[in-house]
mmJSON file of the N, C-alpha and C atoms, coordinates in Angstrom:
{"data_MODEL":{"atom_site":{
"group_PDB":["ATOM","ATOM","ATOM","ATOM","ATOM","ATOM","ATOM","ATOM","ATOM","ATOM","ATOM","ATOM","ATOM","ATOM","ATOM","ATOM","ATOM","ATOM","ATOM","ATOM","ATOM","ATOM","ATOM","ATOM","ATOM","ATOM","ATOM","ATOM","ATOM","ATOM","ATOM","ATOM","ATOM","ATOM","ATOM","ATOM","ATOM","ATOM","ATOM","ATOM","ATOM","ATOM","ATOM","ATOM","ATOM","ATOM","ATOM","ATOM","ATOM","ATOM","ATOM","ATOM","ATOM","ATOM","ATOM","ATOM","ATOM","ATOM","ATOM","ATOM","ATOM","ATOM","ATOM","ATOM","ATOM","ATOM","ATOM","ATOM","ATOM","ATOM","ATOM","ATOM","ATOM","ATOM","ATOM","ATOM","ATOM","ATOM","ATOM","ATOM","ATOM","ATOM","ATOM","ATOM","ATOM","ATOM","ATOM","ATOM","ATOM","ATOM","ATOM","ATOM","ATOM","ATOM","ATOM","ATOM","ATOM","ATOM","ATOM","ATOM","ATOM","ATOM","ATOM","ATOM","ATOM","ATOM","ATOM","ATOM","ATOM","ATOM","ATOM","ATOM","ATOM","ATOM","ATOM","ATOM","ATOM","ATOM","ATOM","ATOM","ATOM","ATOM","ATOM","ATOM","ATOM","ATOM","ATOM","ATOM","ATOM","ATOM","ATOM","ATOM","ATOM","ATOM","ATOM","ATOM","ATOM","ATOM","ATOM","ATOM","ATOM","ATOM","ATOM","ATOM","ATOM","ATOM","ATOM","ATOM","ATOM","ATOM","ATOM","ATOM","ATOM","ATOM","ATOM","ATOM","ATOM","ATOM","ATOM","ATOM","ATOM","ATOM","ATOM","ATOM","ATOM","ATOM","ATOM","ATOM","ATOM","ATOM","ATOM","ATOM","ATOM","ATOM","ATOM","ATOM","ATOM","ATOM","ATOM","ATOM","ATOM","ATOM","ATOM","ATOM","ATOM","ATOM","ATOM","ATOM","ATOM","ATOM","ATOM","ATOM","ATOM","ATOM","ATOM","ATOM","ATOM","ATOM","ATOM","ATOM","ATOM","ATOM","ATOM","ATOM","ATOM","ATOM","ATOM","ATOM","ATOM","ATOM","ATOM","ATOM","ATOM","ATOM","ATOM","ATOM","ATOM","ATOM","ATOM","ATOM","ATOM","ATOM","ATOM","ATOM","ATOM","ATOM","ATOM","ATOM","ATOM","ATOM","ATOM","ATOM","ATOM","ATOM"],
"id":[1,2,3,4,5,6,7,8,9,10,11,12,13,14,15,16,17,18,19,20,21,22,23,24,25,26,27,28,29,30,31,32,33,34,35,36,37,38,39,40,41,42,43,44,45,46,47,48,49,50,51,52,53,54,55,56,57,58,59,60,61,62,63,64,65,66,67,68,69,70,71,72,73,74,75,76,77,78,79,80,81,82,83,84,85,86,87,88,89,90,91,92,93,94,95,96,97,98,99,100,101,102,103,104,105,106,107,108,109,110,111,112,113,114,115,116,117,118,119,120,121,122,123,124,125,126,127,128,129,130,131,132,133,134,135,136,137,138,139,140,141,142,143,144,145,146,147,148,149,150,151,152,153,154,155,156,157,158,159,160,161,162,163,164,165,166,167,168,169,170,171,172,173,174,175,176,177,178,179,180,181,182,183,184,185,186,187,188,189,190,191,192,193,194,195,196,197,198,199,200,201,202,203,204,205,206,207,208,209,210,211,212,213,214,215,216,217,218,219,220,221,222,223,224,225,226,227,228,229,230,231,232,233,234],
"type_symbol":["N","C","C","N","C","C","N","C","C","N","C","C","N","C","C","N","C","C","N","C","C","N","C","C","N","C","C","N","C","C","N","C","C","N","C","C","N","C","C","N","C","C","N","C","C","N","C","C","N","C","C","N","C","C","N","C","C","N","C","C","N","C","C","N","C","C","N","C","C","N","C","C","N","C","C","N","C","C","N","C","C","N","C","C","N","C","C","N","C","C","N","C","C","N","C","C","N","C","C","N","C","C","N","C","C","N","C","C","N","C","C","N","C","C","N","C","C","N","C","C","N","C","C","N","C","C","N","C","C","N","C","C","N","C","C","N","C","C","N","C","C","N","C","C","N","C","C","N","C","C","N","C","C","N","C","C","N","C","C","N","C","C","N","C","C","N","C","C","N","C","C","N","C","C","N","C","C","N","C","C","N","C","C","N","C","C","N","C","C","N","C","C","N","C","C","N","C","C","N","C","C","N","C","C","N","C","C","N","C","C","N","C","C","N","C","C","N","C","C","N","C","C","N","C","C","N","C","C","N","C","C","N","C","C"],
"label_atom_id":["N","CA","C","N","CA","C","N","CA","C","N","CA","C","N","CA","C","N","CA","C","N","CA","C","N","CA","C","N","CA","C","N","CA","C","N","CA","C","N","CA","C","N","CA","C","N","CA","C","N","CA","C","N","CA","C","N","CA","C","N","CA","C","N","CA","C","N","CA","C","N","CA","C","N","CA","C","N","CA","C","N","CA","C","N","CA","C","N","CA","C","N","CA","C","N","CA","C","N","CA","C","N","CA","C","N","CA","C","N","CA","C","N","CA","C","N","CA","C","N","CA","C","N","CA","C","N","CA","C","N","CA","C","N","CA","C","N","CA","C","N","CA","C","N","CA","C","N","CA","C","N","CA","C","N","CA","C","N","CA","C","N","CA","C","N","CA","C","N","CA","C","N","CA","C","N","CA","C","N","CA","C","N","CA","C","N","CA","C","N","CA","C","N","CA","C","N","CA","C","N","CA","C","N","CA","C","N","CA","C","N","CA","C","N","CA","C","N","CA","C","N","CA","C","N","CA","C","N","CA","C","N","CA","C","N","CA","C","N","CA","C","N","CA","C","N","CA","C","N","CA","C","N","CA","C","N","CA","C","N","CA","C","N","CA","C","N","CA","C","N","CA","C"],
"label_alt_id":[null,null,null,null,null,null,null,null,null,null,null,null,null,null,null,null,null,null,null,null,null,null,null,null,null,null,null,null,null,null,null,null,null,null,null,null,null,null,null,null,null,null,null,null,null,null,null,null,null,null,null,null,null,null,null,null,null,null,null,null,null,null,null,null,null,null,null,null,null,null,null,null,null,null,null,null,null,null,null,null,null,null,null,null,null,null,null,null,null,null,null,null,null,null,null,null,null,null,null,null,null,null,null,null,null,null,null,null,null,null,null,null,null,null,null,null,null,null,null,null,null,null,null,null,null,null,null,null,null,null,null,null,null,null,null,null,null,null,null,null,null,null,null,null,null,null,null,null,null,null,null,null,null,null,null,null,null,null,null,null,null,null,null,null,null,null,null,null,null,null,null,null,null,null,null,null,null,null,null,null,null,null,null,null,null,null,null,null,null,null,null,null,null,null,null,null,null,null,null,null,null,null,null,null,null,null,null,null,null,null,null,null,null,null,null,null,null,null,null,null,null,null,null,null,null,null,null,null,null,null,null,null,null,null],
"label_comp_id":["UNK","UNK","UNK","UNK","UNK","UNK","UNK","UNK","UNK","UNK","UNK","UNK","UNK","UNK","UNK","UNK","UNK","UNK","UNK","UNK","UNK","UNK","UNK","UNK","UNK","UNK","UNK","UNK","UNK","UNK","UNK","UNK","UNK","UNK","UNK","UNK","UNK","UNK","UNK","UNK","UNK","UNK","UNK","UNK","UNK","UNK","UNK","UNK","UNK","UNK","UNK","UNK","UNK","UNK","UNK","UNK","UNK","UNK","UNK","UNK","UNK","UNK","UNK","UNK","UNK","UNK","UNK","UNK","UNK","UNK","UNK","UNK","UNK","UNK","UNK","UNK","UNK","UNK","UNK","UNK","UNK","UNK","UNK","UNK","UNK","UNK","UNK","UNK","UNK","UNK","UNK","UNK","UNK","UNK","UNK","UNK","UNK","UNK","UNK","UNK","UNK","UNK","UNK","UNK","UNK","UNK","UNK","UNK","UNK","UNK","UNK","UNK","UNK","UNK","UNK","UNK","UNK","UNK","UNK","UNK","UNK","UNK","UNK","UNK","UNK","UNK","UNK","UNK","UNK","UNK","UNK","UNK","UNK","UNK","UNK","UNK","UNK","UNK","UNK","UNK","UNK","UNK","UNK","UNK","UNK","UNK","UNK","UNK","UNK","UNK","UNK","UNK","UNK","UNK","UNK","UNK","UNK","UNK","UNK","UNK","UNK","UNK","UNK","UNK","UNK","UNK","UNK","UNK","UNK","UNK","UNK","UNK","UNK","UNK","UNK","UNK","UNK","UNK","UNK","UNK","UNK","UNK","UNK","UNK","UNK","UNK","UNK","UNK","UNK","UNK","UNK","UNK","UNK","UNK","UNK","UNK","UNK","UNK","UNK","UNK","UNK","UNK","UNK","UNK","UNK","UNK","UNK","UNK","UNK","UNK","UNK","UNK","UNK","UNK","UNK","UNK","UNK","UNK","UNK","UNK","UNK","UNK","UNK","UNK","UNK","UNK","UNK","UNK","UNK","UNK","UNK","UNK","UNK","UNK"],
"label_asym_id":["A","A","A","A","A","A","A","A","A","A","A","A","A","A","A","A","A","A","A","A","A","A","A","A","A","A","A","A","A","A","A","A","A","A","A","A","A","A","A","A","A","A","A","A","A","A","A","A","A","A","A","A","A","A","A","A","A","A","A","A","A","A","A","A","A","A","A","A","A","A","A","A","A","A","A","A","A","A","A","A","A","A","A","A","A","A","A","A","A","A","A","A","A","A","A","A","A","A","A","A","A","A","A","A","A","A","A","A","A","A","A","A","A","A","A","A","A","A","A","A","A","A","A","A","A","A","A","A","A","A","A","A","A","A","A","A","A","A","A","A","A","A","A","A","A","A","A","A","A","A","A","A","A","A","A","A","A","A","A","A","A","A","A","A","A","A","A","A","A","A","A","A","A","A","A","A","A","A","A","A","A","A","A","A","A","A","A","A","A","A","A","A","A","A","A","A","A","A","A","A","A","A","A","A","A","A","A","A","A","A","A","A","A","A","A","A","A","A","A","A","A","A","A","A","A","A","A","A","A","A","A","A","A","A"],
"label_entity_id":["1","1","1","1","1","1","1","1","1","1","1","1","1","1","1","1","1","1","1","1","1","1","1","1","1","1","1","1","1","1","1","1","1","1","1","1","1","1","1","1","1","1","1","1","1","1","1","1","1","1","1","1","1","1","1","1","1","1","1","1","1","1","1","1","1","1","1","1","1","1","1","1","1","1","1","1","1","1","1","1","1","1","1","1","1","1","1","1","1","1","1","1","1","1","1","1","1","1","1","1","1","1","1","1","1","1","1","1","1","1","1","1","1","1","1","1","1","1","1","1","1","1","1","1","1","1","1","1","1","1","1","1","1","1","1","1","1","1","1","1","1","1","1","1","1","1","1","1","1","1","1","1","1","1","1","1","1","1","1","1","1","1","1","1","1","1","1","1","1","1","1","1","1","1","1","1","1","1","1","1","1","1","1","1","1","1","1","1","1","1","1","1","1","1","1","1","1","1","1","1","1","1","1","1","1","1","1","1","1","1","1","1","1","1","1","1","1","1","1","1","1","1","1","1","1","1","1","1","1","1","1","1","1","1"],
"label_seq_id":[1,1,1,2,2,2,3,3,3,4,4,4,5,5,5,6,6,6,7,7,7,8,8,8,9,9,9,10,10,10,11,11,11,12,12,12,13,13,13,14,14,14,15,15,15,16,16,16,17,17,17,18,18,18,19,19,19,20,20,20,21,21,21,22,22,22,23,23,23,24,24,24,25,25,25,26,26,26,27,27,27,28,28,28,29,29,29,30,30,30,31,31,31,32,32,32,33,33,33,34,34,34,35,35,35,36,36,36,37,37,37,38,38,38,39,39,39,40,40,40,41,41,41,42,42,42,43,43,43,44,44,44,45,45,45,46,46,46,47,47,47,48,48,48,49,49,49,50,50,50,51,51,51,52,52,52,53,53,53,54,54,54,55,55,55,56,56,56,57,57,57,58,58,58,59,59,59,60,60,60,61,61,61,62,62,62,63,63,63,64,64,64,65,65,65,66,66,66,67,67,67,68,68,68,69,69,69,70,70,70,71,71,71,72,72,72,73,73,73,74,74,74,75,75,75,76,76,76,77,77,77,78,78,78],
"pdbx_PDB_ins_code":[null,null,null,null,null,null,null,null,null,null,null,null,null,null,null,null,null,null,null,null,null,null,null,null,null,null,null,null,null,null,null,null,null,null,null,null,null,null,null,null,null,null,null,null,null,null,null,null,null,null,null,null,null,null,null,null,null,null,null,null,null,null,null,null,null,null,null,null,null,null,null,null,null,null,null,null,null,null,null,null,null,null,null,null,null,null,null,null,null,null,null,null,null,null,null,null,null,null,null,null,null,null,null,null,null,null,null,null,null,null,null,null,null,null,null,null,null,null,null,null,null,null,null,null,null,null,null,null,null,null,null,null,null,null,null,null,null,null,null,null,null,null,null,null,null,null,null,null,null,null,null,null,null,null,null,null,null,null,null,null,null,null,null,null,null,null,null,null,null,null,null,null,null,null,null,null,null,null,null,null,null,null,null,null,null,null,null,null,null,null,null,null,null,null,null,null,null,null,null,null,null,null,null,null,null,null,null,null,null,null,null,null,null,null,null,null,null,null,null,null,null,null,null,null,null,null,null,null,null,null,null,null,null,null],
"Cartn_x":[-34.882,-35.271,-34.865,-34.992,-34.6,-33.133,-32.305,-30.871,-30.622,-31.328,-31.151,-31.621,-32.757,-33.252,-32.257,-31.713,-30.725,-29.523,-28.964,-27.754,-28.017,-29.15,-29.5,-29.635,-30.306,-30.484,-29.167,-28.353,-27.063,-26.187,-26.197,-25.368,-25.921,-27.236,-27.836,-28.492,-28.601,-29.342,-28.496,-27.989,-27.172,-27.979,-29.315,-30.161,-30.815,-30.34,-30.92,-30.684,-31.738,-31.668,-31.205,-29.901,-29.322,-29.736,-29.843,-30.215,-31.593,-32.555,-33.92,-33.992,-33.217,-33.221,-32.638,-31.671,-31.095,-32.139,-32.974,-34.053,-35.034,-35.427,-36.343,-35.688,-34.428,-33.681,-33.662,-33.449,-33.409,-34.778,-35.838,-37.188,-37.759,-37.174,-37.726,-37.644,-36.826,-36.73,-37.889,-38.646,-39.785,-40.982,-41.686,-42.85,-43.986,-44.048,-45.15,-44.856,-43.669,-43.313,-43.667,-44.378,-44.749,-44.388,-43.936,-43.646,-44.211,-44.962,-45.527,-44.512,-44.753,-43.862,-43.891,-45.076,-45.178,-44.413,-44.536,-43.817,-42.307,-41.872,-40.454,-39.881,-40.583,-40.075,-40.097,-41.117,-41.211,-40.117,-39.894,-38.922,-37.477,-37.201,-35.807,-35.421,-36.368,-36.125,-35.733,-36.287,-35.965,-36.468,-35.725,-36.109,-36.284,-35.888,-35.926,-37.281,-38.172,-39.506,-40.471,-41.682,-42.675,-44.071,-45.042,-46.423,-47.318,-48.307,-49.295,-50.675,-51.503,-52.875,-53.815,-54.992,-56.021,-56.01,-56.745,-56.85,-55.479,-55.154,-53.846,-52.717,-53.068,-52.064,-51.483,-50.512,-49.869,-48.512,-47.76,-46.404,-45.444,-44.504,-43.549,-42.138,-41.263,-39.887,-38.933,-37.682,-36.628,-36.577,-36.239,-36.287,-35.385,-34.251,-33.374,-34.062,-34.788,-35.522,-36.656,-37.362,-38.464,-37.971,-36.869,-36.325,-35.847,-35.215,-34.751,-35.94,-37.001,-38.201,-38.817,-38.893,-39.422,-38.622,-37.313,-36.437,-36.643,-36.767,-36.97,-38.288,-39.366,-40.683,-40.637,-40.034,-39.959,-39.199,-38.074,-37.257,-37.92,-38.716,-39.373,-40.643,-41.158,-42.375,-42.101,-40.854,-40.532,-40.537],
"Cartn_y":[-74.682,-75.423,-76.882,-77.453,-78.848,-79.069,-78.101,-78.237,-78.417,-77.657,-77.777,-79.139,-79.615,-80.937,-82.03,-81.958,-82.951,-82.967,-81.795,-81.71,-82.155,-81.775,-82.16,-83.673,-84.296,-85.754,-86.488,-86.005,-86.656,-86.632,-85.519,-85.385,-86.212,-86.213,-86.779,-88.145,-88.662,-89.903,-90.915,-91.95,-92.952,-93.814,-93.851,-94.666,-93.856,-92.651,-91.779,-92.365,-92.405,-92.939,-91.827,-91.749,-90.668,-90.759,-91.975,-92.149,-91.594,-91.923,-91.426,-89.919,-89.431,-87.99,-87.223,-87.819,-87.174,-87.068,-88.091,-88.051,-86.927,-86.828,-85.761,-84.403,-84.317,-83.059,-82.593,-83.518,-83.163,-82.721,-83.355,-83.027,-81.799,-81.4,-80.286,-78.949,-78.841,-77.607,-77.413,-78.466,-78.377,-77.776,-76.88,-76.243,-77.225,-78.295,-79.248,-80.331,-80.371,-81.432,-81.034,-81.922,-81.698,-82.94,-82.747,-83.87,-83.539,-84.48,-84.277,-84.72,-84.336,-84.739,-86.249,-86.851,-88.314,-89.013,-88.505,-89.087,-88.929,-87.759,-87.489,-88.469,-88.646,-89.523,-90.986,-91.376,-92.77,-93.113,-92.23,-92.512,-92.398,-91.496,-91.225,-91.72,-92.281,-92.694,-91.502,-90.348,-89.127,-89.217,-88.612,-88.615,-87.205,-86.19,-84.82,-84.156,-84.695,-84.128,-85.281,-85.18,-86.229,-85.645,-86.402,-85.95,-87.033,-86.605,-87.518,-87.082,-88.052,-87.757,-87.919,-87.353,-87.552,-86.522,-86.86,-85.957,-85.767,-84.556,-84.163,-84.403,-84.577,-84.766,-83.439,-83.517,-82.325,-82.677,-81.678,-81.868,-81.388,-82.233,-81.961,-82.054,-81.179,-81.159,-80.835,-81.217,-80.827,-79.305,-78.73,-77.268,-76.56,-77.146,-76.518,-76.432,-77.478,-77.48,-76.462,-76.411,-75.454,-74.013,-73.691,-72.33,-71.982,-72.928,-72.695,-72.456,-73.232,-73.051,-71.676,-71.261,-69.936,-68.827,-68.937,-67.951,-67.945,-69.132,-69.265,-68.618,-68.867,-68.289,-66.765,-66.223,-64.772,-64.129,-64.707,-64.131,-64.248,-65.278,-65.449,-64.626,-64.093,-63.285,-61.788,-61.387,-59.957,-59.459],
"Cartn_z":[-2.954,-1.78,-1.899,-3.105,-3.293,-2.952,-3.308,-3.021,-1.53,-0.712,0.732,1.22,0.709,1.094,0.716,-0.501,-0.944,-0.019,0.212,1.039,2.468,3.022,4.383,4.511,3.563,3.606,3.374,2.459,2.193,3.438,4.154,5.358,6.518,6.711,7.917,7.76,6.553,6.334,5.56,6.241,5.548,4.576,4.709,3.829,2.717,2.505,1.491,0.104,-0.715,-2.072,-3.018,-3.203,-4.002,-5.469,-6.001,-7.408,-7.713,-6.881,-7.088,-6.863,-5.903,-5.651,-6.837,-7.52,-8.705,-9.815,-9.948,-10.938,-10.617,-9.358,-8.935,-9.139,-8.821,-8.965,-10.42,-11.352,-12.771,-13.281,-12.781,-13.235,-12.535,-11.426,-10.648,-11.376,-12.38,-13.143,-14.103,-14.349,-15.257,-14.535,-15.194,-14.576,-14.32,-15.086,-14.946,-13.911,-13.346,-12.401,-10.976,-10.29,-8.892,-8.103,-6.882,-5.997,-4.616,-4.064,-2.731,-1.684,-0.455,0.636,0.793,0.707,0.825,-0.291,-1.498,-2.633,-2.449,-1.993,-1.748,-0.729,0.402,1.457,1.028,0.277,-0.168,-1.179,-2.146,-3.2,-2.728,-1.795,-1.421,-0.035,0.706,2.101,2.971,2.686,3.428,4.864,5.792,7.203,7.76,7.013,7.518,7.433,6.607,6.423,6.184,6.758,6.536,6.67,6.198,6.193,6.782,7.567,8.143,7.69,7.351,6.943,8.131,8.003,9.006,10.118,11.164,12.305,12.935,13.253,13.794,12.788,11.541,10.506,10.06,9.205,8.677,8.117,7.769,7.273,8.338,8.678,9.746,9.187,9.677,9.185,10.324,10.134,11.07,11.089,12.225,12.352,11.347,10.984,9.987,8.631,8.263,6.994,7.053,8.174,8.323,8.225,8.891,8.832,7.423,6.753,5.379,4.456,4.639,3.827,4.062,5.324,5.64,4.988,5.032,4.391,2.884,2.304,0.865,0.446,1.208,0.899,0.967,2.015,2.186,1.029,0.651,-0.42,-1.783,-2.011,-3.306,-3.445,-2.353,-2.416,-2.443,-2.476,-2.523,-3.937],
"occupancy":[1.0,1.0,1.0,1.0,1.0,1.0,1.0,1.0,1.0,1.0,1.0,1.0,1.0,1.0,1.0,1.0,1.0,1.0,1.0,1.0,1.0,1.0,1.0,1.0,1.0,1.0,1.0,1.0,1.0,1.0,1.0,1.0,1.0,1.0,1.0,1.0,1.0,1.0,1.0,1.0,1.0,1.0,1.0,1.0,1.0,1.0,1.0,1.0,1.0,1.0,1.0,1.0,1.0,1.0,1.0,1.0,1.0,1.0,1.0,1.0,1.0,1.0,1.0,1.0,1.0,1.0,1.0,1.0,1.0,1.0,1.0,1.0,1.0,1.0,1.0,1.0,1.0,1.0,1.0,1.0,1.0,1.0,1.0,1.0,1.0,1.0,1.0,1.0,1.0,1.0,1.0,1.0,1.0,1.0,1.0,1.0,1.0,1.0,1.0,1.0,1.0,1.0,1.0,1.0,1.0,1.0,1.0,1.0,1.0,1.0,1.0,1.0,1.0,1.0,1.0,1.0,1.0,1.0,1.0,1.0,1.0,1.0,1.0,1.0,1.0,1.0,1.0,1.0,1.0,1.0,1.0,1.0,1.0,1.0,1.0,1.0,1.0,1.0,1.0,1.0,1.0,1.0,1.0,1.0,1.0,1.0,1.0,1.0,1.0,1.0,1.0,1.0,1.0,1.0,1.0,1.0,1.0,1.0,1.0,1.0,1.0,1.0,1.0,1.0,1.0,1.0,1.0,1.0,1.0,1.0,1.0,1.0,1.0,1.0,1.0,1.0,1.0,1.0,1.0,1.0,1.0,1.0,1.0,1.0,1.0,1.0,1.0,1.0,1.0,1.0,1.0,1.0,1.0,1.0,1.0,1.0,1.0,1.0,1.0,1.0,1.0,1.0,1.0,1.0,1.0,1.0,1.0,1.0,1.0,1.0,1.0,1.0,1.0,1.0,1.0,1.0,1.0,1.0,1.0,1.0,1.0,1.0,1.0,1.0,1.0,1.0,1.0,1.0,1.0,1.0,1.0,1.0,1.0,1.0],
"B_iso_or_equiv":[0.0,0.0,0.0,0.0,0.0,0.0,0.0,0.0,0.0,0.0,0.0,0.0,0.0,0.0,0.0,0.0,0.0,0.0,0.0,0.0,0.0,0.0,0.0,0.0,0.0,0.0,0.0,0.0,0.0,0.0,0.0,0.0,0.0,0.0,0.0,0.0,0.0,0.0,0.0,0.0,0.0,0.0,0.0,0.0,0.0,0.0,0.0,0.0,0.0,0.0,0.0,0.0,0.0,0.0,0.0,0.0,0.0,0.0,0.0,0.0,0.0,0.0,0.0,0.0,0.0,0.0,0.0,0.0,0.0,0.0,0.0,0.0,0.0,0.0,0.0,0.0,0.0,0.0,0.0,0.0,0.0,0.0,0.0,0.0,0.0,0.0,0.0,0.0,0.0,0.0,0.0,0.0,0.0,0.0,0.0,0.0,0.0,0.0,0.0,0.0,0.0,0.0,0.0,0.0,0.0,0.0,0.0,0.0,0.0,0.0,0.0,0.0,0.0,0.0,0.0,0.0,0.0,0.0,0.0,0.0,0.0,0.0,0.0,0.0,0.0,0.0,0.0,0.0,0.0,0.0,0.0,0.0,0.0,0.0,0.0,0.0,0.0,0.0,0.0,0.0,0.0,0.0,0.0,0.0,0.0,0.0,0.0,0.0,0.0,0.0,0.0,0.0,0.0,0.0,0.0,0.0,0.0,0.0,0.0,0.0,0.0,0.0,0.0,0.0,0.0,0.0,0.0,0.0,0.0,0.0,0.0,0.0,0.0,0.0,0.0,0.0,0.0,0.0,0.0,0.0,0.0,0.0,0.0,0.0,0.0,0.0,0.0,0.0,0.0,0.0,0.0,0.0,0.0,0.0,0.0,0.0,0.0,0.0,0.0,0.0,0.0,0.0,0.0,0.0,0.0,0.0,0.0,0.0,0.0,0.0,0.0,0.0,0.0,0.0,0.0,0.0,0.0,0.0,0.0,0.0,0.0,0.0,0.0,0.0,0.0,0.0,0.0,0.0,0.0,0.0,0.0,0.0,0.0,0.0],
"pdbx_formal_charge":[null,null,null,null,null,null,null,null,null,null,null,null,null,null,null,null,null,null,null,null,null,null,null,null,null,null,null,null,null,null,null,null,null,null,null,null,null,null,null,null,null,null,null,null,null,null,null,null,null,null,null,null,null,null,null,null,null,null,null,null,null,null,null,null,null,null,null,null,null,null,null,null,null,null,null,null,null,null,null,null,null,null,null,null,null,null,null,null,null,null,null,null,null,null,null,null,null,null,null,null,null,null,null,null,null,null,null,null,null,null,null,null,null,null,null,null,null,null,null,null,null,null,null,null,null,null,null,null,null,null,null,null,null,null,null,null,null,null,null,null,null,null,null,null,null,null,null,null,null,null,null,null,null,null,null,null,null,null,null,null,null,null,null,null,null,null,null,null,null,null,null,null,null,null,null,null,null,null,null,null,null,null,null,null,null,null,null,null,null,null,null,null,null,null,null,null,null,null,null,null,null,null,null,null,null,null,null,null,null,null,null,null,null,null,null,null,null,null,null,null,null,null,null,null,null,null,null,null,null,null,null,null,null,null],
"auth_seq_id":[1,1,1,2,2,2,3,3,3,4,4,4,5,5,5,6,6,6,7,7,7,8,8,8,9,9,9,10,10,10,11,11,11,12,12,12,13,13,13,14,14,14,15,15,15,16,16,16,17,17,17,18,18,18,19,19,19,20,20,20,21,21,21,22,22,22,23,23,23,24,24,24,25,25,25,26,26,26,27,27,27,28,28,28,29,29,29,30,30,30,31,31,31,32,32,32,33,33,33,34,34,34,35,35,35,36,36,36,37,37,37,38,38,38,39,39,39,40,40,40,41,41,41,42,42,42,43,43,43,44,44,44,45,45,45,46,46,46,47,47,47,48,48,48,49,49,49,50,50,50,51,51,51,52,52,52,53,53,53,54,54,54,55,55,55,56,56,56,57,57,57,58,58,58,59,59,59,60,60,60,61,61,61,62,62,62,63,63,63,64,64,64,65,65,65,66,66,66,67,67,67,68,68,68,69,69,69,70,70,70,71,71,71,72,72,72,73,73,73,74,74,74,75,75,75,76,76,76,77,77,77,78,78,78],
"auth_comp_id":["UNK","UNK","UNK","UNK","UNK","UNK","UNK","UNK","UNK","UNK","UNK","UNK","UNK","UNK","UNK","UNK","UNK","UNK","UNK","UNK","UNK","UNK","UNK","UNK","UNK","UNK","UNK","UNK","UNK","UNK","UNK","UNK","UNK","UNK","UNK","UNK","UNK","UNK","UNK","UNK","UNK","UNK","UNK","UNK","UNK","UNK","UNK","UNK","UNK","UNK","UNK","UNK","UNK","UNK","UNK","UNK","UNK","UNK","UNK","UNK","UNK","UNK","UNK","UNK","UNK","UNK","UNK","UNK","UNK","UNK","UNK","UNK","UNK","UNK","UNK","UNK","UNK","UNK","UNK","UNK","UNK","UNK","UNK","UNK","UNK","UNK","UNK","UNK","UNK","UNK","UNK","UNK","UNK","UNK","UNK","UNK","UNK","UNK","UNK","UNK","UNK","UNK","UNK","UNK","UNK","UNK","UNK","UNK","UNK","UNK","UNK","UNK","UNK","UNK","UNK","UNK","UNK","UNK","UNK","UNK","UNK","UNK","UNK","UNK","UNK","UNK","UNK","UNK","UNK","UNK","UNK","UNK","UNK","UNK","UNK","UNK","UNK","UNK","UNK","UNK","UNK","UNK","UNK","UNK","UNK","UNK","UNK","UNK","UNK","UNK","UNK","UNK","UNK","UNK","UNK","UNK","UNK","UNK","UNK","UNK","UNK","UNK","UNK","UNK","UNK","UNK","UNK","UNK","UNK","UNK","UNK","UNK","UNK","UNK","UNK","UNK","UNK","UNK","UNK","UNK","UNK","UNK","UNK","UNK","UNK","UNK","UNK","UNK","UNK","UNK","UNK","UNK","UNK","UNK","UNK","UNK","UNK","UNK","UNK","UNK","UNK","UNK","UNK","UNK","UNK","UNK","UNK","UNK","UNK","UNK","UNK","UNK","UNK","UNK","UNK","UNK","UNK","UNK","UNK","UNK","UNK","UNK","UNK","UNK","UNK","UNK","UNK","UNK","UNK","UNK","UNK","UNK","UNK","UNK"],
"auth_asym_id":["A","A","A","A","A","A","A","A","A","A","A","A","A","A","A","A","A","A","A","A","A","A","A","A","A","A","A","A","A","A","A","A","A","A","A","A","A","A","A","A","A","A","A","A","A","A","A","A","A","A","A","A","A","A","A","A","A","A","A","A","A","A","A","A","A","A","A","A","A","A","A","A","A","A","A","A","A","A","A","A","A","A","A","A","A","A","A","A","A","A","A","A","A","A","A","A","A","A","A","A","A","A","A","A","A","A","A","A","A","A","A","A","A","A","A","A","A","A","A","A","A","A","A","A","A","A","A","A","A","A","A","A","A","A","A","A","A","A","A","A","A","A","A","A","A","A","A","A","A","A","A","A","A","A","A","A","A","A","A","A","A","A","A","A","A","A","A","A","A","A","A","A","A","A","A","A","A","A","A","A","A","A","A","A","A","A","A","A","A","A","A","A","A","A","A","A","A","A","A","A","A","A","A","A","A","A","A","A","A","A","A","A","A","A","A","A","A","A","A","A","A","A","A","A","A","A","A","A","A","A","A","A","A","A"],
"auth_atom_id":["N","CA","C","N","CA","C","N","CA","C","N","CA","C","N","CA","C","N","CA","C","N","CA","C","N","CA","C","N","CA","C","N","CA","C","N","CA","C","N","CA","C","N","CA","C","N","CA","C","N","CA","C","N","CA","C","N","CA","C","N","CA","C","N","CA","C","N","CA","C","N","CA","C","N","CA","C","N","CA","C","N","CA","C","N","CA","C","N","CA","C","N","CA","C","N","CA","C","N","CA","C","N","CA","C","N","CA","C","N","CA","C","N","CA","C","N","CA","C","N","CA","C","N","CA","C","N","CA","C","N","CA","C","N","CA","C","N","CA","C","N","CA","C","N","CA","C","N","CA","C","N","CA","C","N","CA","C","N","CA","C","N","CA","C","N","CA","C","N","CA","C","N","CA","C","N","CA","C","N","CA","C","N","CA","C","N","CA","C","N","CA","C","N","CA","C","N","CA","C","N","CA","C","N","CA","C","N","CA","C","N","CA","C","N","CA","C","N","CA","C","N","CA","C","N","CA","C","N","CA","C","N","CA","C","N","CA","C","N","CA","C","N","CA","C","N","CA","C","N","CA","C","N","CA","C","N","CA","C","N","CA","C","N","CA","C","N","CA","C","N","CA","C"],
"pdbx_PDB_model_num":[1,1,1,1,1,1,1,1,1,1,1,1,1,1,1,1,1,1,1,1,1,1,1,1,1,1,1,1,1,1,1,1,1,1,1,1,1,1,1,1,1,1,1,1,1,1,1,1,1,1,1,1,1,1,1,1,1,1,1,1,1,1,1,1,1,1,1,1,1,1,1,1,1,1,1,1,1,1,1,1,1,1,1,1,1,1,1,1,1,1,1,1,1,1,1,1,1,1,1,1,1,1,1,1,1,1,1,1,1,1,1,1,1,1,1,1,1,1,1,1,1,1,1,1,1,1,1,1,1,1,1,1,1,1,1,1,1,1,1,1,1,1,1,1,1,1,1,1,1,1,1,1,1,1,1,1,1,1,1,1,1,1,1,1,1,1,1,1,1,1,1,1,1,1,1,1,1,1,1,1,1,1,1,1,1,1,1,1,1,1,1,1,1,1,1,1,1,1,1,1,1,1,1,1,1,1,1,1,1,1,1,1,1,1,1,1,1,1,1,1,1,1,1,1,1,1,1,1,1,1,1,1,1,1]
}}}
């Protein structure tokens, strides 16, 4: 899933922080490493996915990211 997020941001976001994303990418293979959506967007300047707290809050993503995530979840639960 991270690969899709990286590629999507690189293609669609001119302000994407590639250096920080590479650090997250390298650490993502570790079982003990976790990254929240807020942390991801703050560190990498991501625009394709974001999270809001409070009433009417939630995690929102571009439809391409949402569909890719759904496909990823279905395939990993079989």
